[in-house]
N, CA and C atoms of all chains as a GROMACS GRO file, in nm:
protein
  612
    1MET      N    1   1.523   1.208   2.336
    1MET     CA    2   1.446   1.129   2.240
    1MET      C    3   1.431   1.208   2.109
    2ILE      N    4   1.440   1.133   1.998
    2ILE     CA    5   1.424   1.196   1.867
    2ILE      C    6   1.320   1.114   1.789
    3LEU      N    7   1.236   1.187   1.714
    3LEU     CA    8   1.132   1.121   1.634
    3LEU      C    9   1.173   1.127   1.487
    4GLU      N   10   1.188   1.011   1.426
    4GLU     CA   11   1.214   1.000   1.282
    4GLU      C   12   1.079   0.995   1.211
    5GLN      N   13   1.064   1.078   1.107
    5GLN     CA   14   0.941   1.078   1.028
    5GLN      C   15   0.974   1.050   0.882
    6VAL      N   16   0.906   0.952   0.826
    6VAL     CA   17   0.925   0.921   0.685
    6VAL      C   18   0.788   0.904   0.621
    7GLN      N   19   0.763   0.981   0.515
    7GLN     CA   20   0.639   0.962   0.439
    7GLN      C   21   0.672   0.876   0.318
    8LEU      N   22   0.611   0.760   0.312
    8LEU     CA   23   0.645   0.661   0.210
    8LEU      C   24   0.540   0.659   0.100
    9SER      N   25   0.585   0.678  -0.025
    9SER     CA   26   0.496   0.664  -0.140
    9SER      C   27   0.516   0.525  -0.198
   10VAL      N   28   0.420   0.438  -0.176
   10VAL     CA   29   0.429   0.301  -0.227
   10VAL      C   30   0.375   0.298  -0.370
   11VAL      N   31   0.439   0.219  -0.455
   11VAL     CA   32   0.393   0.204  -0.594
   11VAL      C   33   0.246   0.159  -0.591
   12PRO      N   34   0.155   0.236  -0.653
   12PRO     CA   35   0.013   0.201  -0.648
   12PRO      C   36  -0.012   0.057  -0.695
   13GLY      N   37  -0.093  -0.014  -0.620
   13GLY     CA   38  -0.123  -0.153  -0.651
   13GLY      C   39  -0.038  -0.251  -0.571
   14ARG      N   40   0.069  -0.200  -0.507
   14ARG     CA   41   0.159  -0.289  -0.432
   14ARG      C   42   0.145  -0.270  -0.280
   15GLU      N   43   0.038  -0.204  -0.238
   15GLU     CA   44   0.020  -0.172  -0.095
   15GLU      C   45   0.014  -0.298  -0.008
   16GLU      N   46  -0.061  -0.396  -0.054
   16GLU     CA   47  -0.080  -0.516   0.029
   16GLU      C   48   0.052  -0.592   0.044
   17GLU      N   49   0.124  -0.601  -0.069
   17GLU     CA   50   0.254  -0.668  -0.071
   17GLU      C   51   0.354  -0.593   0.020
   18PHE      N   52   0.349  -0.460   0.015
   18PHE     CA   53   0.435  -0.379   0.101
   18PHE      C   54   0.404  -0.406   0.248
   19GLU      N   55   0.277  -0.408   0.284
   19GLU     CA   56   0.239  -0.430   0.425
   19GLU      C   57   0.285  -0.568   0.472
   20HIS      N   58   0.276  -0.665   0.384
   20HIS     CA   59   0.321  -0.799   0.416
   20HIS      C   60   0.472  -0.800   0.441
   21ALA      N   61   0.548  -0.735   0.352
   21ALA     CA   62   0.694  -0.727   0.368
   21ALA      C   63   0.730  -0.648   0.494
   22PHE      N   64   0.653  -0.544   0.522
   22PHE     CA   65   0.681  -0.463   0.641
   22PHE      C   66   0.667  -0.545   0.769
   23ASP      N   67   0.574  -0.636   0.767
   23ASP     CA   68   0.550  -0.720   0.884
   23ASP      C   69   0.675  -0.801   0.921
   24THR      N   70   0.755  -0.836   0.821
   24THR     CA   71   0.885  -0.901   0.847
   24THR      C   72   0.991  -0.796   0.881
   25ALA      N   73   0.998  -0.691   0.800
   25ALA     CA   74   1.107  -0.593   0.809
   25ALA      C   75   1.106  -0.514   0.940
   26ARG      N   76   0.989  -0.495   0.999
   26ARG     CA   77   0.978  -0.409   1.118
   26ARG      C   78   1.065  -0.459   1.234
   27HIS      N   79   1.097  -0.587   1.236
   27HIS     CA   80   1.180  -0.640   1.345
   27HIS      C   81   1.325  -0.594   1.333
   28ILE      N   82   1.366  -0.544   1.215
   28ILE     CA   83   1.506  -0.504   1.195
   28ILE      C   84   1.540  -0.376   1.272
   29PRO      N   85   1.469  -0.262   1.250
   29PRO     CA   86   1.502  -0.146   1.333
   29PRO      C   87   1.471  -0.170   1.480
   30ALA      N   88   1.369  -0.250   1.506
   30ALA     CA   89   1.329  -0.274   1.646
   30ALA      C   90   1.440  -0.343   1.727
   31ALA      N   91   1.533  -0.408   1.656
   31ALA     CA   92   1.644  -0.477   1.724
   31ALA      C   93   1.767  -0.387   1.736
   32ALA      N   94   1.762  -0.267   1.679
   32ALA     CA   95   1.880  -0.179   1.679
   32ALA      C   96   1.897  -0.109   1.814
   33ALA      N   97   2.022  -0.074   1.846
   33ALA     CA   98   2.051   0.001   1.969
   33ALA      C   99   1.983   0.137   1.963
   34GLY      N  100   1.920   0.177   2.071
   34GLY     CA  101   1.857   0.309   2.077
   34GLY      C  102   1.714   0.314   2.025
   35PHE      N  103   1.664   0.200   1.972
   35PHE     CA  104   1.525   0.196   1.924
   35PHE      C  105   1.428   0.204   2.042
   36ARG      N  106   1.324   0.285   2.026
   36ARG     CA  107   1.221   0.292   2.132
   36ARG      C  108   1.084   0.242   2.087
   37SER      N  109   1.041   0.293   1.970
   37SER     CA  110   0.908   0.252   1.924
   37SER      C  111   0.896   0.280   1.776
   38LEU      N  112   0.796   0.217   1.716
   38LEU     CA  113   0.772   0.229   1.572
   38LEU      C  114   0.622   0.227   1.550
   39ARG      N  115   0.582   0.304   1.449
   39ARG     CA  116   0.440   0.313   1.417
   39ARG      C  117   0.428   0.332   1.266
   40LEU      N  118   0.344   0.255   1.202
   40LEU     CA  119   0.319   0.272   1.059
   40LEU      C  120   0.170   0.298   1.039
   41GLY      N  121   0.138   0.407   0.970
   41GLY     CA  122  -0.001   0.439   0.941
   41GLY      C  123  -0.023   0.447   0.792
   42ARG      N  124  -0.148   0.422   0.749
   42ARG     CA  125  -0.182   0.433   0.607
   42ARG      C  126  -0.273   0.553   0.587
   43CYS      N  127  -0.247   0.630   0.482
   43CYS     CA  128  -0.317   0.756   0.460
   43CYS      C  129  -0.459   0.736   0.410
   44VAL      N  130  -0.551   0.809   0.470
   44VAL     CA  131  -0.692   0.805   0.429
   44VAL      C  132  -0.710   0.872   0.294
   45GLU      N  133  -0.649   0.990   0.276
   45GLU     CA  134  -0.671   1.071   0.155
   45GLU      C  135  -0.593   1.016   0.034
   46GLN      N  136  -0.477   0.955   0.060
   46GLN     CA  137  -0.390   0.903  -0.046
   46GLN      C  138  -0.347   0.762  -0.005
   47PRO      N  139  -0.427   0.661  -0.041
   47PRO     CA  140  -0.406   0.526   0.016
   47PRO      C  141  -0.274   0.459  -0.022
   48SER      N  142  -0.197   0.516  -0.114
   48SER     CA  143  -0.064   0.459  -0.143
   48SER      C  144   0.044   0.524  -0.057
   49THR      N  145   0.005   0.620   0.027
   49THR     CA  146   0.100   0.690   0.113
   49THR      C  147   0.093   0.634   0.254
   50TYR      N  148   0.209   0.610   0.312
   50TYR     CA  149   0.220   0.559   0.449
   50TYR      C  150   0.306   0.656   0.529
   51LEU      N  151   0.281   0.660   0.658
   51LEU     CA  152   0.361   0.742   0.750
   51LEU      C  153   0.432   0.650   0.847
   52LEU      N  154   0.565   0.657   0.846
   52LEU     CA  155   0.644   0.579   0.940
   52LEU      C  156   0.702   0.673   1.044
   53LEU      N  157   0.676   0.644   1.169
   53LEU     CA  158   0.728   0.723   1.282
   53LEU      C  159   0.809   0.629   1.370
   54VAL      N  160   0.935   0.662   1.391
   54VAL     CA  161   1.022   0.580   1.475
   54VAL      C  162   1.084   0.668   1.583
   55GLU      N  163   1.072   0.626   1.707
   55GLU     CA  164   1.137   0.697   1.818
   55GLU      C  165   1.272   0.631   1.848
   56TRP      N  166   1.376   0.716   1.858
   56TRP     CA  167   1.511   0.670   1.892
   56TRP      C  168   1.559   0.747   2.014
   57ASP      N  169   1.651   0.686   2.088
   57ASP     CA  170   1.707   0.758   2.202
   57ASP      C  171   1.778   0.886   2.157
   58THR      N  172   1.858   0.874   2.050
   58THR     CA  173   1.934   0.990   2.000
   58THR      C  174   1.934   0.988   1.848
   59LEU      N  175   1.966   1.103   1.789
   59LEU     CA  176   1.978   1.114   1.644
   59LEU      C  177   2.089   1.020   1.594
   60ALA      N  178   2.198   1.010   1.669
   60ALA     CA  179   2.311   0.924   1.630
   60ALA      C  180   2.271   0.777   1.628
   61ASP      N  181   2.182   0.736   1.718
   61ASP     CA  182   2.138   0.596   1.717
   61ASP      C  183   2.078   0.561   1.582
   62HIS      N  184   2.003   0.655   1.523
   62HIS     CA  185   1.945   0.629   1.391
   62HIS      C  186   2.046   0.650   1.280
   63MET      N  187   2.107   0.769   1.275
   63MET     CA  188   2.184   0.809   1.157
   63MET      C  189   2.323   0.746   1.151
   64GLU      N  190   2.384   0.724   1.267
   64GLU     CA  191   2.517   0.663   1.267
   64GLU      C  192   2.507   0.514   1.298
   65GLY      N  193   2.433   0.480   1.404
   65GLY     CA  194   2.421   0.340   1.442
   65GLY      C  195   2.345   0.258   1.338
   66PHE      N  196   2.216   0.285   1.324
   66PHE     CA  197   2.133   0.200   1.239
   66PHE      C  198   2.165   0.214   1.091
   67ARG      N  199   2.176   0.337   1.042
   67ARG     CA  200   2.190   0.355   0.897
   67ARG      C  201   2.326   0.311   0.844
   68ASN      N  202   2.425   0.298   0.931
   68ASN     CA  203   2.555   0.246   0.887
   68ASN      C  204   2.569   0.096   0.911
   69SER      N  205   2.463   0.033   0.958
   69SER     CA  206   2.473  -0.109   0.993
   69SER      C  207   2.434  -0.198   0.876
   70GLU      N  208   2.474  -0.323   0.887
   70GLU     CA  209   2.433  -0.423   0.788
   70GLU      C  210   2.281  -0.441   0.791
   71ALA      N  211   2.225  -0.428   0.910
   71ALA     CA  212   2.080  -0.443   0.927
   71ALA      C  213   2.004  -0.343   0.840
   72PHE      N  214   2.058  -0.222   0.823
   72PHE     CA  215   1.990  -0.122   0.741
   72PHE      C  216   1.984  -0.167   0.595
   73GLY      N  217   2.090  -0.234   0.549
   73GLY     CA  218   2.089  -0.288   0.413
   73GLY      C  219   1.980  -0.393   0.396
   74GLN      N  220   1.961  -0.474   0.499
   74GLN     CA  221   1.854  -0.576   0.495
   74GLN      C  222   1.716  -0.509   0.489
   75TRP      N  223   1.699  -0.409   0.573
   75TRP     CA  224   1.574  -0.332   0.578
   75TRP      C  225   1.542  -0.273   0.440
   76ARG      N  226   1.641  -0.207   0.381
   76ARG     CA  227   1.619  -0.145   0.251
   76ARG      C  228   1.600  -0.250   0.142
   77GLY      N  229   1.668  -0.363   0.158
   77GLY     CA  230   1.651  -0.471   0.061
   77GLY      C  231   1.509  -0.527   0.062
   78LEU      N  232   1.451  -0.534   0.180
   78LEU     CA  233   1.315  -0.588   0.191
   78LEU      C  234   1.208  -0.489   0.145
   79LEU      N  235   1.234  -0.358   0.165
   79LEU     CA  236   1.127  -0.259   0.146
   79LEU      C  237   1.150  -0.156   0.037
   80GLY      N  238   1.279  -0.127   0.008
   80GLY     CA  239   1.312  -0.014  -0.080
   80GLY      C  240   1.245  -0.019  -0.216
   81HIS      N  241   1.225  -0.138  -0.269
   81HIS     CA  242   1.170  -0.150  -0.406
   81HIS      C  243   1.020  -0.119  -0.412
   82PHE      N  244   0.957  -0.101  -0.296
   82PHE     CA  245   0.816  -0.062  -0.296
   82PHE      C  246   0.796   0.090  -0.306
   83TRP      N  247   0.904   0.166  -0.287
   83TRP     CA  248   0.892   0.312  -0.272
   83TRP      C  249   0.929   0.384  -0.400
   84ASP      N  250   0.843   0.472  -0.445
   84ASP     CA  251   0.872   0.554  -0.562
   84ASP      C  252   0.798   0.686  -0.547
   85PRO      N  253   0.869   0.798  -0.531
   85PRO     CA  254   1.015   0.814  -0.524
   85PRO      C  255   1.070   0.768  -0.388
   86PRO      N  256   1.205   0.758  -0.377
   86PRO     CA  257   1.264   0.727  -0.247
   86PRO      C  258   1.222   0.832  -0.144
   87PRO      N  259   1.198   0.789  -0.021
   87PRO     CA  260   1.144   0.883   0.078
   87PRO      C  261   1.247   0.980   0.134
   88THR      N  262   1.197   1.090   0.188
   88THR     CA  263   1.279   1.186   0.261
   88THR      C  264   1.261   1.160   0.410
   89VAL      N  265   1.372   1.154   0.481
   89VAL     CA  266   1.369   1.129   0.626
   89VAL      C  267   1.393   1.260   0.699
   90LEU      N  268   1.308   1.293   0.793
   90LEU     CA  269   1.328   1.410   0.879
   90LEU      C  270   1.324   1.365   1.025
   91HIS      N  271   1.389   1.444   1.110
   91HIS     CA  272   1.391   1.415   1.254
   91HIS      C  273   1.334   1.533   1.332
   92PHE      N  274   1.262   1.503   1.438
   92PHE     CA  275   1.197   1.607   1.518
   92PHE      C  276   1.225   1.587   1.666
   93THR      N  277   1.252   1.699   1.732
   93THR     CA  278   1.264   1.698   1.879
   93THR      C  279   1.129   1.739   1.937
   94ASP      N  280   1.091   1.677   2.047
   94ASP     CA  281   0.962   1.708   2.109
   94ASP      C  282   0.960   1.847   2.169
   95GLN      N  283   0.857   1.923   2.137
   95GLN     CA  284   0.837   2.053   2.201
   95GLN      C  285   0.723   2.045   2.300
   96VAL      N  286   0.615   1.977   2.261
   96VAL     CA  287   0.492   1.974   2.340
   96VAL      C  288   0.431   1.834   2.334
   97ARG      N  289   0.382   1.785   2.446
   97ARG     CA  290   0.302   1.661   2.452
   97ARG      C  291   0.179   1.688   2.536
   98MET      N  292   0.064   1.640   2.490
   98MET     CA  293  -0.060   1.656   2.567
   98MET      C  294  -0.147   1.534   2.548
   99GLY      N  295  -0.228   1.504   2.649
   99GLY     CA  296  -0.329   1.400   2.634
   99GLY      C  297  -0.275   1.263   2.662
  100ASP      N  298  -0.347   1.165   2.613
  100ASP     CA  299  -0.323   1.026   2.648
  100ASP      C  300  -0.309   0.946   2.519
  101PRO      N  301  -0.185   0.940   2.463
  101PRO     CA  302  -0.166   0.871   2.335
  101PRO      C  303  -0.209   0.725   2.343
  102ARG      N  304  -0.262   0.676   2.233
  102ARG     CA  305  -0.301   0.535   2.232
  102ARG      C  306  -0.177   0.448   2.232
  103MET      N  307  -0.929   0.480   1.603
  103MET     CA  308  -0.839   0.594   1.622
  103MET      C  309  -0.783   0.640   1.487
  104ILE      N  310  -0.771   0.772   1.474
  104ILE     CA  311  -0.714   0.829   1.351
  104ILE      C  312  -0.604   0.928   1.390
  105LEU      N  313  -0.496   0.926   1.312
  105LEU     CA  314  -0.384   1.017   1.340
  105LEU      C  315  -0.383   1.128   1.236
  106GLU      N  316  -0.395   1.251   1.284
  106GLU     CA  317  -0.383   1.369   1.197
  106GLU      C  318  -0.236   1.409   1.191
  107GLN      N  319  -0.185   1.430   1.071
  107GLN     CA  320  -0.046   1.472   1.054
  107GLN      C  321  -0.044   1.605   0.978
  108VAL      N  322   0.025   1.702   1.033
  108VAL     CA  323   0.039   1.832   0.967
  108VAL      C  324   0.184   1.875   0.977
  109GLN      N  325   0.246   1.902   0.861
  109GLN     CA  326   0.381   1.955   0.862
  109GLN      C  327   0.371   2.106   0.845
  110LEU      N  328   0.417   2.181   0.944
  110LEU     CA  329   0.397   2.326   0.948
  110LEU      C  330   0.526   2.398   0.909
  111SER      N  331   0.517   2.484   0.808
  111SER     CA  332   0.631   2.569   0.772
  111SER      C  333   0.610   2.706   0.835
  112VAL      N  334   0.685   2.734   0.939
  112VAL     CA  335   0.672   2.862   1.009
  112VAL      C  336   0.761   2.964   0.938
  113VAL      N  337   0.712   3.088   0.930
  113VAL     CA  338   0.791   3.196   0.869
  113VAL      C  339   0.925   3.205   0.943
  114PRO      N  340   1.038   3.191   0.871
  114PRO     CA  341   1.168   3.192   0.938
  114PRO      C  342   1.187   3.318   1.024
  115GLY      N  343   1.236   3.298   1.144
  115GLY     CA  344   1.255   3.409   1.238
  115GLY      C  345   1.141   3.422   1.338
  116ARG      N  346   1.028   3.355   1.307
  116ARG     CA  347   0.912   3.366   1.398
  116ARG      C  348   0.889   3.238   1.478
  117GLU      N  349   0.988   3.150   1.484
  117GLU     CA  350   0.972   3.020   1.551
  117GLU      C  351   0.940   3.035   1.700
  118GLU      N  352   1.013   3.125   1.766
  118GLU     CA  353   0.995   3.139   1.911
  118GLU      C  354   0.855   3.193   1.943
  119GLU      N  355   0.814   3.291   1.863
  119GLU     CA  356   0.681   3.352   1.878
  119GLU      C  357   0.572   3.248   1.850
  120PHE      N  358   0.594   3.164   1.749
  120PHE     CA  359   0.499   3.057   1.718
  120PHE      C  360   0.488   2.960   1.836
  121GLU      N  361   0.600   2.920   1.892
  121GLU     CA  362   0.598   2.824   2.003
  121GLU      C  363   0.524   2.883   2.124
  122HIS      N  364   0.542   3.012   2.145
  122HIS     CA  365   0.474   3.079   2.255
  122HIS      C  366   0.322   3.080   2.230
  123ALA      N  367   0.282   3.114   2.108
  123ALA     CA  368   0.139   3.114   2.073
  123ALA      C  369   0.081   2.973   2.080
  124PHE      N  370   0.160   2.875   2.041
  124PHE     CA  371   0.113   2.736   2.044
  124PHE      C  372   0.084   2.691   2.187
  125ASP      N  373   0.161   2.742   2.278
  125ASP     CA  374   0.144   2.705   2.419
  125ASP      C  375   0.004   2.744   2.469
  126THR      N  376  -0.051   2.851   2.414
  126THR     CA  377  -0.190   2.889   2.446
  126THR      C  378  -0.287   2.808   2.360
  127ALA      N  379  -0.259   2.803   2.230
  127ALA     CA  380  -0.354   2.745   2.134
  127ALA      C  381  -0.377   2.595   2.154
  128ARG      N  382  -0.278   2.525   2.205
  128ARG     CA  383  -0.289   2.379   2.218
  128ARG      C  384  -0.407   2.334   2.302
  129HIS      N  385  -0.453   2.420   2.392
  129HIS     CA  386  -0.568   2.382   2.475
  129HIS      C  387  -0.699   2.378   2.396
  130ILE      N  388  -0.701   2.438   2.278
  130ILE     CA  389  -0.825   2.446   2.198
  130ILE      C  390  -0.861   2.309   2.140
  131PRO      N  391  -0.775   2.245   2.059
  131PRO     CA  392  -0.814   2.110   2.014
  131PRO      C  393  -0.826   2.011   2.129
  132ALA      N  394  -0.744   2.031   2.232
  132ALA     CA  395  -0.746   1.936   2.345
  132ALA      C  396  -0.881   1.934   2.416
  133ALA      N  397  -0.960   2.040   2.399
  133ALA     CA  398  -1.091   2.046   2.463
  133ALA      C  399  -1.202   1.994   2.372
  134ALA      N  400  -1.168   1.959   2.248
  134ALA     CA  401  -1.270   1.917   2.150
  134ALA      C  402  -1.313   1.773   2.174
  135ALA      N  403  -1.437   1.741   2.135
  135ALA     CA  404  -1.487   1.604   2.147
  135ALA      C  405  -1.404   1.512   2.057
  136GLY      N  406  -1.365   1.397   2.111
  136GLY     CA  407  -1.292   1.300   2.030
  136GLY      C  408  -1.142   1.318   2.032
  137PHE      N  409  -1.093   1.425   2.098
  137PHE     CA  410  -0.948   1.446   2.108
  137PHE      C  411  -0.885   1.341   2.198
  138ARG      N  412  -0.772   1.288   2.156
  138ARG     CA  413  -0.700   1.191   2.241
  138ARG      C  414  -0.564   1.241   2.287
  139SER      N  415  -0.484   1.290   2.190
  139SER     CA  416  -0.350   1.335   2.228
  139SER      C  417  -0.296   1.427   2.120
  140LEU      N  418  -0.193   1.501   2.155
  140LEU     CA  419  -0.131   1.598   2.065
  140LEU      C  420   0.019   1.598   2.091
  141ARG      N  421   0.092   1.620   1.984
  141ARG     CA  422   0.238   1.621   1.994
  141ARG      C  423   0.291   1.719   1.891
  142LEU      N  424   0.379   1.808   1.932
  142LEU     CA  425   0.442   1.901   1.840
  142LEU      C  426   0.593   1.880   1.847
  143GLY      N  427   0.654   1.859   1.731
  143GLY     CA  428   0.799   1.842   1.725
  143GLY      C  429   0.860   1.948   1.634
  144ARG      N  430   0.987   1.980   1.660
  144ARG     CA  431   1.059   2.075   1.574
  144ARG      C  432   1.166   2.001   1.497
  145CYS      N  433   1.178   2.035   1.368
  145CYS     CA  434   1.264   1.959   1.278
  145CYS      C  435   1.412   1.993   1.299
  146VAL      N  436   1.494   1.890   1.304
  146VAL     CA  437   1.638   1.906   1.321
  146VAL      C  438   1.699   1.962   1.192
  147GLU      N  439   1.660   1.906   1.076
  147GLU     CA  440   1.722   1.942   0.948
  147GLU      C  441   1.671   2.077   0.896
  148GLN      N  442   1.545   2.111   0.928
  148GLN     CA  443   1.483   2.236   0.880
  148GLN      C  444   1.415   2.301   1.000
  149PRO      N  445   1.488   2.385   1.076
  149PRO     CA  446   1.438   2.432   1.205
  149PRO      C  447   1.312   2.520   1.198
  150SER      N  448   1.270   2.562   1.080
  150SER     CA  449   1.144   2.636   1.071
  150SER      C  450   1.026   2.542   1.045
  151THR      N  451   1.052   2.412   1.034
  151THR     CA  452   0.948   2.314   1.009
  151THR      C  453   0.911   2.243   1.139
  152TYR      N  454   0.782   2.230   1.162
  152TYR     CA  455   0.730   2.161   1.280
  152TYR      C  456   0.639   2.048   1.233
  153LEU      N  457   0.628   1.947   1.317
  153LEU     CA  458   0.538   1.835   1.290
  153LEU      C  459   0.433   1.831   1.400
  154LEU      N  460   0.307   1.841   1.358
  154LEU     CA  461   0.197   1.831   1.453
  154LEU      C  462   0.127   1.698   1.430
  155LEU      N  463   0.116   1.620   1.535
  155LEU     CA  464   0.046   1.491   1.530
  155LEU      C  465  -0.066   1.495   1.633
  156VAL      N  466  -0.188   1.472   1.587
  156VAL     CA  467  -0.304   1.472   1.678
  156VAL      C  468  -0.379   1.342   1.662
  157GLU      N  469  -0.406   1.276   1.771
  157GLU     CA  470  -0.488   1.154   1.768
  157GLU      C  471  -0.632   1.192   1.801
  158TRP      N  472  -0.724   1.142   1.718
  158TRP     CA  473  -0.868   1.162   1.736
  158TRP      C  474  -0.937   1.026   1.741
  159ASP      N  475  -1.051   1.021   1.807
  159ASP     CA  476  -1.126   0.895   1.809
  159ASP      C  477  -1.167   0.855   1.668
  160THR      N  478  -1.218   0.952   1.590
  160THR     CA  479  -1.263   0.923   1.454
  160THR      C  480  -1.224   1.039   1.361
  161LEU      N  481  -1.224   1.012   1.232
  161LEU     CA  482  -1.198   1.117   1.131
  161LEU      C  483  -1.301   1.229   1.142
  162ALA      N  484  -1.427   1.191   1.168
  162ALA     CA  485  -1.534   1.290   1.179
  162ALA      C  486  -1.515   1.382   1.299
  163ASP      N  487  -1.458   1.330   1.408
  163ASP     CA  488  -1.432   1.418   1.523
  163ASP      C  489  -1.344   1.535   1.484
  164HIS      N  490  -1.245   1.508   1.398
  164HIS     CA  491  -1.159   1.617   1.353
  164HIS      C  492  -1.224   1.700   1.242
  165MET      N  493  -1.266   1.633   1.134
  165MET     CA  494  -1.304   1.705   1.012
  165MET      C  495  -1.443   1.768   1.020
  166GLU      N  496  -1.534   1.702   1.091
  166GLU     CA  497  -1.669   1.758   1.103
  166GLU      C  498  -1.686   1.831   1.235
  167GLY      N  499  -1.646   1.764   1.344
  167GLY     CA  500  -1.662   1.826   1.476
  167GLY      C  501  -1.572   1.947   1.493
  168PHE      N  502  -1.443   1.924   1.499
  168PHE     CA  503  -1.351   2.034   1.533
  168PHE      C  504  -1.342   2.140   1.425
  169ARG      N  505  -1.324   2.096   1.299
  169ARG     CA  506  -1.297   2.196   1.195
  169ARG      C  507  -1.419   2.280   1.159
  170ASN      N  508  -1.538   2.236   1.196
  170ASN     CA  509  -1.657   2.319   1.174
  170ASN      C  510  -1.695   2.401   1.298
  171SER      N  511  -1.613   2.391   1.402
  171SER     CA  512  -1.650   2.458   1.527
  171SER      C  513  -1.593   2.600   1.533
  172GLU      N  514  -1.649   2.677   1.623
  172GLU     CA  515  -1.598   2.812   1.649
  172GLU      C  516  -1.455   2.803   1.704
  173ALA      N  517  -1.430   2.696   1.781
  173ALA     CA  518  -1.297   2.677   1.840
  173ALA      C  519  -1.189   2.669   1.732
  174PHE      N  520  -1.223   2.609   1.617
  174PHE     CA  521  -1.124   2.598   1.510
  174PHE      C  522  -1.086   2.736   1.456
  175GLY      N  523  -1.183   2.827   1.451
  175GLY     CA  524  -1.155   2.964   1.410
  175GLY      C  525  -1.058   3.033   1.506
  176GLN      N  526  -1.076   3.004   1.635
  176GLN     CA  527  -0.985   3.062   1.736
  176GLN      C  528  -0.844   3.006   1.718
  177TRP      N  529  -0.837   2.875   1.697
  177TRP     CA  530  -0.709   2.807   1.675
  177TRP      C  531  -0.635   2.868   1.556
  178ARG      N  532  -0.708   2.883   1.445
  178ARG     CA  533  -0.645   2.938   1.324
  178ARG      C  534  -0.610   3.085   1.342
  179GLY      N  535  -0.694   3.155   1.418
  179GLY     CA  536  -0.666   3.295   1.446
  179GLY      C  537  -0.536   3.313   1.524
  180LEU      N  538  -0.512   3.223   1.617
  180LEU     CA  539  -0.391   3.233   1.700
  180LEU      C  540  -0.265   3.190   1.625
  181LEU      N  541  -0.279   3.093   1.532
  181LEU     CA  542  -0.160   3.030   1.475
  181LEU      C  543  -0.143   3.048   1.324
  182GLY      N  544  -0.253   3.067   1.251
  182GLY     CA  545  -0.248   3.063   1.104
  182GLY      C  546  -0.150   3.160   1.042
  183HIS      N  547  -0.132   3.277   1.105
  183HIS     CA  548  -0.046   3.380   1.046
  183HIS      C  549   0.103   3.346   1.058
  184PHE      N  550   0.136   3.239   1.131
  184PHE     CA  551   0.276   3.197   1.139
  184PHE      C  552   0.315   3.104   1.023
  185TRP      N  553   0.217   3.053   0.951
  185TRP     CA  554   0.242   2.946   0.853
  185TRP      C  555   0.249   2.999   0.711
  186ASP      N  556   0.354   2.966   0.640
  186ASP     CA  557   0.367   3.004   0.500
  186ASP      C  558   0.450   2.898   0.429
  187PRO      N  559   0.392   2.822   0.336
  187PRO     CA  560   0.253   2.823   0.292
  187PRO      C  561   0.159   2.758   0.394
  188PRO      N  562   0.027   2.772   0.374
  188PRO     CA  563  -0.068   2.703   0.461
  188PRO      C  564  -0.043   2.552   0.455
  189PRO      N  565  -0.056   2.484   0.567
  189PRO     CA  566  -0.020   2.341   0.573
  189PRO      C  567  -0.122   2.249   0.507
  190THR      N  568  -0.073   2.131   0.469
  190THR     CA  569  -0.160   2.024   0.420
  190THR      C  570  -0.185   1.927   0.534
  191VAL      N  571  -0.311   1.892   0.553
  191VAL     CA  572  -0.348   1.800   0.661
  191VAL      C  573  -0.376   1.662   0.601
  192LEU      N  574  -0.313   1.559   0.657
  192LEU     CA  575  -0.341   1.421   0.615
  192LEU      C  576  -0.381   1.340   0.738
  193HIS      N  577  -0.454   1.232   0.714
  193HIS     CA  578  -0.497   1.142   0.823
  193HIS      C  579  -0.449   1.001   0.795
  194PHE      N  580  -0.411   0.931   0.902
  194PHE     CA  581  -0.357   0.796   0.888
  194PHE      C  582  -0.426   0.701   0.986
  195THR      N  583  -0.454   0.582   0.936
  195THR     CA  584  -0.504   0.474   1.023
  195THR      C  585  -0.385   0.388   1.062
  196ASP      N  586  -0.384   0.342   1.184
  196ASP     CA  587  -0.273   0.259   1.233
  196ASP      C  588  -0.271   0.124   1.165
  197GLN      N  589  -0.153   0.085   1.115
  197GLN     CA  590  -0.134  -0.050   1.062
  197GLN      C  591  -0.051  -0.134   1.158
  198VAL      N  592   0.054  -0.072   1.212
  198VAL     CA  593   0.151  -0.145   1.294
  198VAL      C  594   0.193  -0.057   1.411
  199ARG      N  595   0.206  -0.116   1.529
  199ARG     CA  596   0.264  -0.050   1.646
  199ARG      C  597   0.364  -0.145   1.711
  200MET      N  598   0.481  -0.094   1.748
  200MET     CA  599   0.581  -0.177   1.815
  200MET      C  600   0.655  -0.094   1.917
  201GLY      N  601   0.704  -0.159   2.021
  201GLY     CA  602   0.792  -0.093   2.116
  201GLY      C  603   0.716  -0.020   2.224
  202ASP      N  604   0.786   0.075   2.285
  202ASP     CA  605   0.737   0.140   2.404
  202ASP      C  606   0.746   0.291   2.383
  203PRO      N  607   0.641   0.353   2.322
  203PRO     CA  608   0.647   0.495   2.291
  203PRO      C  609   0.669   0.579   2.416
  204ARG      N  610   0.742   0.688   2.401
  204ARG     CA  611   0.762   0.775   2.515
  204ARG      C  612   0.633   0.846   2.548
   0.00000   0.00000   0.00000
């Protein structure tokens, strides 16, 4: 399992519109091969910042499968114009898990 | 529920030592009031970077309860010297959840 992390800076004032668009767009990665789960959070300290966490079976499922697909173009078409600057994507392998995640 | 996100830059070359110290230190927040879960990941693209995600019942459980406690001093004593620069802590409220998290 690999965790994709993206910190999204939404253009201030467009947060509500972004969340509305995300509600449609979220079904796109969720339909991709290797998708496991998705979580979007909004930042308390910087309310125009969002944290997107996506679990994939493998790094290739995200970087080769999803990002080279037509579906990725649709995803970026729906959401990309809300982000300034464009986000940086990082991937993490699990080292430690504890407790009872919600 | 609130999600604490911390991106940790470990001094290059000290990753293994940090992971060993973390294995002890992780029990400290896990024993705090309001703790729900913890997850530590290691970055694929930047192997000295780690992602710490902690779920708390409330923001106050983390910022007032844990960070003002003696236990937080122990946590920082065990781990703080591995981090350069000191990390920025952000908190996120859940907007969207999908799929079946591992």
